[in-house]
RONU-817360 format. One record per residue: x, y, z of N, C-alpha, C in turn; residue in three letters. Coordinates in pm, whole numbers, padded with zeros to 5 digits. Layout:
<recs>
X Y Z X Y Z X Y Z ALA
...
</recs>
This chain:
<recs>
-00361 -00252 01856 -00293 -00254 01722 -00142 -00262 01719 MET
-00104 -00386 01777 00044 -00433 01764 00115 -00349 01849 PHE
00063 -00286 01939 00144 -00175 02041 00162 -00044 02001 GLY
00090 -00030 01868 00099 00120 01828 -00008 00197 01930 TRP
00029 00336 01950 -00063 00407 02026 -00147 00497 01928 VAL
-00264 00451 01920 -00370 00514 01830 -00427 00615 01897 VAL
-00416 00742 01862 -00493 00851 01932 -00645 00851 01902 PRO
-00725 00859 02013 -00886 00880 02010 -00917 00959 01909 PRO
-01047 00901 01850 -01106 00972 01747 -01174 01091 01797 PRO
-01173 01217 01734 -01230 01334 01749 -01270 01406 01645 LYS
-01345 01506 01640 -01411 01590 01538 -01278 01660 01467 LYS
-01286 01669 01354 -01143 01741 01266 -01155 01893 01265 PRO
-01059 01946 01311 -01057 02084 01312 -00938 02156 01218 THR
-00870 02086 01151 -00748 02148 01088 -00814 02180 00935 LYS
-00739 02305 00899 -00782 02346 00768 -00724 02306 00648 SER
-00737 02322 00513 -00682 02280 00407 -00527 02313 00402 GLU
-00520 02437 00455 -00374 02516 00453 -00278 02435 00543 GLU
-00338 02398 00669 -00274 02321 00769 -00230 02180 00710 GLU
-00324 02128 00658 -00302 02005 00593 -00180 01997 00479 PHE
-00205 02104 00416 -00093 02094 00302 00048 02152 00360 LYS
00053 02226 00460 00192 02238 00525 00241 02112 00602 ASN
00147 02049 00668 00183 01922 00719 00244 01830 00615 GLU
00160 01811 00506 00218 01726 00394 00361 01757 00343 ARG
00385 01877 00327 00503 01926 00285 00626 01927 00369 GLU
00578 01906 00503 00686 01873 00609 00704 01731 00607 GLU
00596 01651 00585 00600 01515 00600 00706 01449 00494 LYS
00690 01535 00381 00769 01483 00249 00925 01517 00286 VAL
00949 01643 00334 01088 01671 00392 01149 01587 00495 LYS
01067 01546 00578 01108 01463 00701 01121 01316 00632 TRP
01049 01262 00545 01076 01142 00463 01214 01147 00383 LEU
01235 01255 00345 01374 01270 00246 01485 01294 00351 ILE
01478 01363 00448 01582 01358 00553 01620 01235 00625 ARG
01510 01154 00622 01540 01017 00714 01550 00890 00592 HIS
01579 00943 00491 01621 00850 00382 01506 00762 00321 GLY
01386 00777 00349 01285 00700 00294 01248 00718 00165 TYR
01272 00861 00138 01211 00917 -00004 01346 00950 -00072 LEU
01346 00907 -00195 01451 00952 -00273 01389 00985 -00433 LYS
01299 00894 -00478 01244 00908 -00617 01162 01055 -00630 SER
01210 01130 -00728 01127 01249 -00765 00980 01208 -00802 GLU
00957 01119 -00880 00836 01073 -00901 00733 01041 -00779 LEU
00794 00967 -00685 00732 00933 -00559 00703 01053 -00492 ILE
00799 01161 -00470 00809 01246 -00387 00706 01359 -00450 LYS
00687 01374 -00567 00582 01449 -00639 00424 01395 -00602 ASN
00421 01271 -00612 00294 01208 -00583 00245 01214 -00448 ALA
00350 01199 -00355 00313 01225 -00208 00280 01392 -00167 MET
00329 01467 -00260 00303 01629 -00231 00145 01648 -00306 LEU
00136 01572 -00402 00013 01598 -00479 -00128 01529 -00405 LYS
-00115 01405 -00368 -00229 01324 -00322 -00254 01361 -00178 VAL
-00370 01415 -00150 -00424 01463 00004 -00450 01345 00077 ARG
-00343 01318 00144 -00359 01195 00220 -00496 01226 00331 ARG
-00522 01326 00378 -00621 01364 00474 -00770 01317 00388 GLU
-00749 01309 00264 -00897 01270 00198 -00925 01122 00215 ASP
-00820 01036 00264 -00844 00908 00263 -00833 00835 00404 PHE
-00852 00941 00494 -00864 00913 00633 -01013 00920 00691 ILE
-01058 00818 00772 -01181 00842 00831 -01192 00960 00914 PRO
-01327 01035 00901 -01320 01159 00964 -01264 01191 01114 SER
-01294 01105 01193 -01258 01091 01335 -01117 01094 01346 GLY
-01029 01054 01254 -00890 01051 01260 -00811 01129 01162 TYR
-00896 01234 01092 -00841 01291 00983 -00736 01404 01038 ARG
-00737 01443 01147 -00647 01545 01211 -00509 01480 01248 ASP
-00510 01353 01248 -00388 01283 01270 -00316 01220 01146 TYR
-00357 01261 01042 -00315 01222 00888 -00177 01200 00906 THR
-00095 01299 00931 00054 01280 00917 00133 01243 01018 TYR
00064 01157 01123 00139 01120 01250 00171 00976 01194 LEU
00275 00936 01229 00358 00810 01209 00303 00695 01294 GLU
00159 00690 01270 00087 00565 01340 -00021 00507 01222 VAL
-00041 00382 01235 -00145 00331 01170 -00266 00394 01200 PRO
-00374 00415 01111 -00499 00442 01176 -00632 00337 01128 LEU
-00716 00333 01205 -00826 00243 01173 -00889 00280 01057 PRO
-00979 00172 00999 -01035 00201 00872 -01171 00100 00895 LEU
-01273 00144 00808 -01389 00033 00805 -01360 -00078 00759 PRO
-01401 -00187 00801 -01337 -00330 00786 -01293 -00407 00893 GLY
-01263 -00531 00863 -01223 -00625 00986 -01066 -00607 00990 LYS
-01025 -00536 01107 -00874 -00529 01142 -00807 -00433 01017 GLU
-00891 -00364 00949 -00826 -00285 00842 -00759 -00151 00913 ALA
-00658 -00118 00866 -00588 00011 00889 -00517 00077 00752 THR
-00480 00225 00751 -00399 00291 00669 -00258 00265 00738 ILE
-00151 00244 00659 -00028 00248 00704 00020 00374 00768 SER
00129 00371 00829 00195 00507 00862 00264 00562 00719 CYS
00274 00703 00729 00305 00763 00584 00433 00729 00527 PRO
00528 00692 00629 00663 00648 00576 00671 00507 00504 HIS
00540 00422 00522 00535 00286 00481 00545 00295 00307 SER
00492 00418 00247 00449 00400 00105 00588 00411 00044 TYR
00662 00520 00072 00809 00526 00013 00904 00389 00045 PRO
00876 00309 00174 00953 00235 00209 00918 00111 00118 LEU
00806 00110 00072 00764 -00013 -00011 00800 00030 -00175 PHE
00765 00165 -00209 00770 00188 -00354 00910 00223 -00392 TYR
00982 00261 -00303 01135 00300 -00340 01221 00166 -00387 GLU
01225 00050 -00311 01289 -00068 -00321 01242 -00138 -00479 PRO
01091 -00123 -00494 01021 -00173 -00624 01064 -00089 -00728 LEU
01119 00036 -00719 01147 00119 -00834 01033 00137 -00918 GLY
00916 00148 -00858 00793 00192 -00916 00804 00327 -01003 LEU
00766 00317 -01135 00807 00419 -01218 00698 00442 -01318 HIS
00702 00533 -01408 00604 00565 -01512 00594 00446 -01587 SER
00474 00410 -01633 00447 00302 -01734 00437 00162 -01687 GLY
00446 00151 -01566 00444 00038 -01474 00302 -00030 -01480 HIS
00257 -00161 -01505 00155 -00218 -01476 00162 -00275 -01311 LYS
00107 -00213 -01221 00108 -00242 -01081 00006 -00318 -01011 PHE
00034 -00418 -00929 -00065 -00476 -00876 -00048 -00475 -00722 LEU
-00137 -00410 -00645 -00147 -00394 -00511 -00242 -00490 -00441 GLU
-00201 -00548 -00353 -00268 -00650 -00267 -00298 -00583 -00124 ILE
-00438 -00536 -00098 -00479 -00464 00021 -00504 -00340 -00020 GLY
-00609 -00286 -00046 -00643 -00166 -00091 -00630 -00061 00023 VAL
-00679 -00088 00135 -00668 00007 00243 -00769 00110 00259 GLY
-00730 00237 00244 -00823 00365 00237 -00826 00382 00080 SER
-00737 00319 00021 -00734 00387 -00126 -00611 00484 -00159 GLY
-00535 00513 -00061 -00446 00598 -00067 -00312 00581 -00151 TYR
-00281 00430 -00094 -00157 00392 -00178 -00183 00367 -00334 GLY
-00324 00326 -00351 -00349 00312 -00499 -00351 00455 -00564 SER
-00378 00561 -00504 -00377 00690 -00560 -00222 00737 -00575 ALA
-00155 00704 -00487 00005 00754 -00512 00050 00681 -00611 LEU
00040 00514 -00637 00078 00431 -00743 00028 00505 -00868 ALA
-00108 00557 -00882 -00172 00609 -00997 -00089 00711 -01052 ARG
-00055 00814 -00952 00023 00923 -01005 00164 00878 -01032 GLU
00230 00786 -00977 00370 00735 -01015 00378 00684 -01139 ILE
00275 00589 -01184 00279 00510 -01298 00255 00606 -01415 VAL
00178 00679 -01382 00112 00795 -01506 00013 00733 -01598 GLY
-00008 00793 -01694 -00114 00807 -01791 -00085 00659 -01882 LYS
00038 00609 -01906 00064 00508 -01966 00092 00360 -01876 ASP
00058 00393 -01752 00068 00274 -01661 -00070 00245 -01611 GLY
-00098 00125 -01530 -00203 00089 -01484 -00188 00042 -01344 LEU
-00295 00075 -01241 -00277 00010 -01113 -00436 -00082 -01112 VAL
-00393 -00180 -01043 -00499 -00293 -01007 -00489 -00297 -00867 VAL
-00589 -00293 -00784 -00592 -00315 -00632 -00695 -00409 -00588 SER
-00640 -00518 -00519 -00747 -00620 -00475 -00754 -00621 -00319 ILE
-00892 -00630 -00267 -00921 -00626 -00136 -01028 -00720 -00099 GLU
-00995 -00790 00009 -01076 -00906 00063 -01192 -00862 00136 ILE
-01175 -00754 00196 -01289 -00712 00285 -01384 -00591 00196 ASP
-01530 -00640 00197 -01610 -00533 00109 -01628 -00419 00167 PRO
-01630 -00386 00314 -01653 -00258 00375 -01520 -00180 00351 LEU
-01393 -00242 00335 -01271 -00164 00332 -01254 -00120 00180 THR
-01317 -00205 00074 -01311 -00185 -00069 -01396 -00063 -00085 LEU
-01511 -00068 -00022 -01606 00018 -00060 -01573 00167 00011 GLU
-01511 00179 00102 -01442 00303 00166 -01339 00351 00078 PHE
-01254 00266 00014 -01162 00309 -00069 -01221 00333 -00186 ALA
-01307 00281 -00241 -01361 00313 -00392 -01422 00471 -00370 ARG
-01495 00493 -00247 -01557 00631 -00256 -01455 00736 -00232 THR
-01343 00690 -00159 -01231 00813 -00141 -01164 00819 -00291 ASN
-01135 00722 -00387 -01070 00729 -00500 -01152 00793 -00588 LEU
-01295 00789 -00600 -01362 00826 -00686 -01404 00990 -00648 GLU
-01408 01016 -00521 -01407 01145 -00477 -01270 01229 -00526 ARG
-01162 01178 -00519 -01054 01228 -00570 -01019 01222 -00700 ALA
-01109 01179 -00773 -01093 01189 -00933 -01015 01062 -00991 GLY
-00974 00965 -00917 -00921 00846 -00959 -01027 00731 -00989 TYR
-01063 00747 -01142 -01164 00674 -01196 -01099 00549 -01286 ASN
-00990 00550 -01305 -00935 00433 -01369 -00844 00338 -01313 ASP
-00848 00327 -01189 -00801 00225 -01101 -00880 00126 -01107 ILE
-00834 00006 -01140 -00921 -00129 -01139 -00939 -00185 -00988 ILE
-01017 -00168 -00914 -01074 -00212 -00777 -01123 -00365 -00783 LEU
-01067 -00448 -00730 -01115 -00611 -00735 -01144 -00642 -00593 VAL
-01297 -00693 -00557 -01313 -00752 -00427 -01287 -00898 -00449 GLN
-01187 -00952 -00373 -01151 -01098 -00382 -01021 -01118 -00295 GLY
-00980 -01256 -00299 -00866 -01307 -00230 -00744 -01250 -00305 ASP
-00678 -01151 -00242 -00558 -01099 -00295 -00443 -01203 -00330 GLY
-00426 -01285 -00254 -00316 -01406 -00280 -00345 -01461 -00413 GLY
-00446 -01466 -00473 -00480 -01546 -00597 -00449 -01427 -00696 LEU
-00442 -01296 -00682 -00389 -01207 -00763 -00502 -01186 -00861 GLY
-00468 -01119 -00996 -00588 -01099 -01068 -00513 -01129 -01232 TYR
-00527 -01257 -01262 -00453 -01285 -01404 -00512 -01226 -01503 PRO
-00634 -01173 -01515 -00677 -01101 -01615 -00591 -00989 -01668 GLU
-00530 -00931 -01557 -00442 -00823 -01632 -00297 -00850 -01621 MET
-00274 -00981 -01599 -00111 -01004 -01596 -00055 -01037 -01727 SER
00084 -01026 -01734 00166 -01017 -01621 00198 -00876 -01557 PRO
00256 -00849 -01453 00260 -00715 -01378 00414 -00681 -01383 TYR
00440 -00567 -01376 00569 -00495 -01374 00616 -00513 -01226 ASP
00521 -00464 -01125 00552 -00464 -01009 00434 -00512 -00919 ARG
00452 -00576 -00830 00349 -00614 -00726 00379 -00589 -00590 VAL
00285 -00529 -00503 00302 -00475 -00378 00208 -00561 -00284 CYS
00254 -00624 -00180 00158 -00715 -00081 00181 -00629 00050 ILE
00057 -00591 00094 00049 -00487 00210 00013 -00545 00354 THR
00018 -00683 00335 -00005 -00771 00476 00094 -00863 00489 ALA
00101 -00910 00582 00213 -01019 00623 00159 -01144 00594 ALA
00266 -01227 00499 00228 -01369 00470 00337 -01448 00525 CYS
00314 -01592 00548 00408 -01681 00591 00504 -01721 00461 VAL
00420 -01723 00371 00506 -01729 00223 00437 -01642 00126 ASP
00533 -01616 00024 00462 -01507 -00092 00379 -01625 -00181 ILE
00251 -01578 -00189 00155 -01652 -00267 00214 -01686 -00420 PRO
00227 -01821 -00452 00272 -01849 -00591 00198 -01783 -00693 PRO
00052 -01771 -00682 -00013 -01697 -00805 00061 -01561 -00834 PRO
00090 -01485 -00732 00153 -01353 -00726 00277 -01357 -00791 LEU
00350 -01472 -00791 00491 -01473 -00826 00476 -01538 -00989 ILE
00368 -01599 -01019 00334 -01656 -01157 00310 -01514 -01227 GLU
00231 -01438 -01159 00173 -01311 -01242 00283 -01212 -01272 GLN
00381 -01225 -01212 00469 -01136 -01226 00573 -01127 -01347 LEU
00595 -01023 -01419 00690 -01039 -01525 00836 -01096 -01493 LYS
00898 -01149 -01604 01038 -01172 -01578 01111 -01034 -01590 ILE
01200 -01014 -01470 01253 -00876 -01448 01165 -00816 -01367 GLU
01060 -00851 -01334 00945 -00763 -01236 00987 -00788 -01103 GLY
00944 -00697 -01009 00980 -00689 -00880 00848 -00719 -00781 LYS
00850 -00771 -00684 00742 -00812 -00581 00808 -00752 -00428 LEU
00722 -00696 -00371 00756 -00671 -00208 00665 -00712 -00124 ILE
00692 -00760 00007 00603 -00807 00078 00655 -00838 00222 ALA
00585 -00805 00340 00629 -00839 00454 00597 -01000 00476 PRO
00715 -01043 00518 00712 -01200 00521 00753 -01243 00670 VAL
00661 -01324 00726 00670 -01382 00862 00793 -01478 00874 ILE
00887 -01457 00948 01018 -01548 00949 01041 -01558 01076 GLU
01037 -01676 01157 01048 -01703 01299 01000 -01602 01386 GLN
00868 -01565 01375 00806 -01467 01444 00841 -01330 01418 GLU
00928 -01321 01308 00942 -01158 01283 00893 -01146 01140 ILE
00857 -01009 01116 00818 -00998 00997 00931 -00913 00903 GLN
00979 -00947 00794 01097 -00905 00733 01028 -00843 00611 ASN
01058 -00709 00565 01014 -00687 00436 01113 -00736 00315 LEU
01037 -00810 00229 01121 -00880 00152 01109 -00849 -00001 VAL
01208 -00824 -00062 01205 -00776 -00203 01240 -00896 -00295 LEU
01152 -00932 -00398 01200 -01039 -00482 01206 -00988 -00620 LEU
01310 -01030 -00699 01337 -00987 -00841 01311 -01135 -00918 GLU
01230 -01114 -01016 01192 -01239 -01077 01308 -01245 -01211 LYS
01377 -01348 -01198 01462 -01377 -01332 01405 -01493 -01409 ARG
01486 -01540 -01515 01442 -01629 -01609 01425 -01770 -01537 GLU
01509 -01786 -01439 01506 -01920 -01389 01519 -01924 -01251 ASN
01514 -01814 -01176 01521 -01800 -01020 01456 -01684 -00998 TYR
01468 -01670 -00852 01400 -01555 -00787 01540 -01478 -00686 LEU
01550 -01358 -00721 01668 -01310 -00635 01589 -01235 -00506 LYS
01637 -01271 -00407 01560 -01227 -00269 01639 -01130 -00192 ARG
01582 -01033 -00138 01671 -00942 -00041 01579 -00878 00069 ARG
01640 -00912 00176 01557 -00845 00301 01606 -00707 00312 VAL
01498 -00616 00328 01518 -00477 00353 01523 -00409 00487 ILE
01416 -00473 00571 01411 -00420 00708 01298 -00509 00801 CYS
01290 -00494 00911 01178 -00566 01001 01070 -00462 00980 GLU
00940 -00509 00981 00820 -00455 00990 00718 -00509 01057 VAL
00612 -00442 01084 00476 -00486 01152 00357 -00464 01082 LEU
00290 -00561 01014 00167 -00556 00956 00077 -00646 00994 TYR
-00055 -00622 00980 -00163 -00706 00977 -00141 -00834 00891 ILE
-00206 -00930 00933 -00158 -01063 00852 -00253 -01049 00710 SER
-00207 -01121 00585 -00280 -01157 00471 -00381 -01268 00526 LEU
-00489 -01222 00453 -00599 -01336 00479 -00643 -01391 00357 LYS
-00736 -01483 00351 -00748 -01571 00220 -00682 -01701 00226 GLY
-00660 -01764 00086 -00595 -01896 00084 -00460 -01911 00131 LYS
-00387 -01785 00115 -00254 -01795 00131 -00227 -01710 00275 TYR
-00309 -01680 00336 -00299 -01603 00454 -00279 -01678 00576 GLY
-00245 -01607 00691 -00200 -01686 00839 -00344 -01724 00886 ALA
-00449 -01649 00865 -00583 -01701 00884 -00655 -01751 00776 TYR
-00660 -01876 00769 -00745 -01946 00650 -00896 -01954 00659 ARG
-00935 -01895 00762 -01098 -01897 00799 -01160 -01783 00759 ASP
-01104 -01684 00694 -01165 -01552 00682 -01270 -01565 00600 TYR
-01389 -01513 00649 -01526 -01516 00565 -01564 -01371 00514 LYS
</recs>
């Protein structure tokens, strides 16, 4: 998995109290390392039990800084730091209408739902039906019943609920799919890993009336986007 050392699956042994302590320590670590600044995102990361979104065999590794395998084709849950890494530059906030491309385990959707609050909306698209079903089960069990989950090509977006205040693409693309830019509000923001000269750069776009403002945040490493605008066009 891109050189990440993923620990072997094993029977979970940690208690709820151990997970709670690890969650609190991870939030402190994210703050110390400059990933986490927003009070809304911090509170969401303290509230959402990441361990409930991890397959049983990897549950004890929940708060390690490694991506972990999920059901589906090349599916993973990103490292814990990845969520504030994306959500902080987006300025994700209460009341936002948020579009997520790549639902993964559902953890990012749950965090976003907590952040945008009762006046906001989260729409998440997943191309792999196995991954989507895993996320749906996790989210429903955790009580997140008002997230709109869509099985389909994320690069096409979800025009039915557009325009969006914020868009997050959790897979690497060669070019940011035009439909997602079209579905973004004026003054809205989009974040995505973009493949440039064999390097993945985390790119933030801000949509203005007549142009796009672009900023590179850092180098990252993600699986490739699939579908019409993906690096692999033959995904079934």
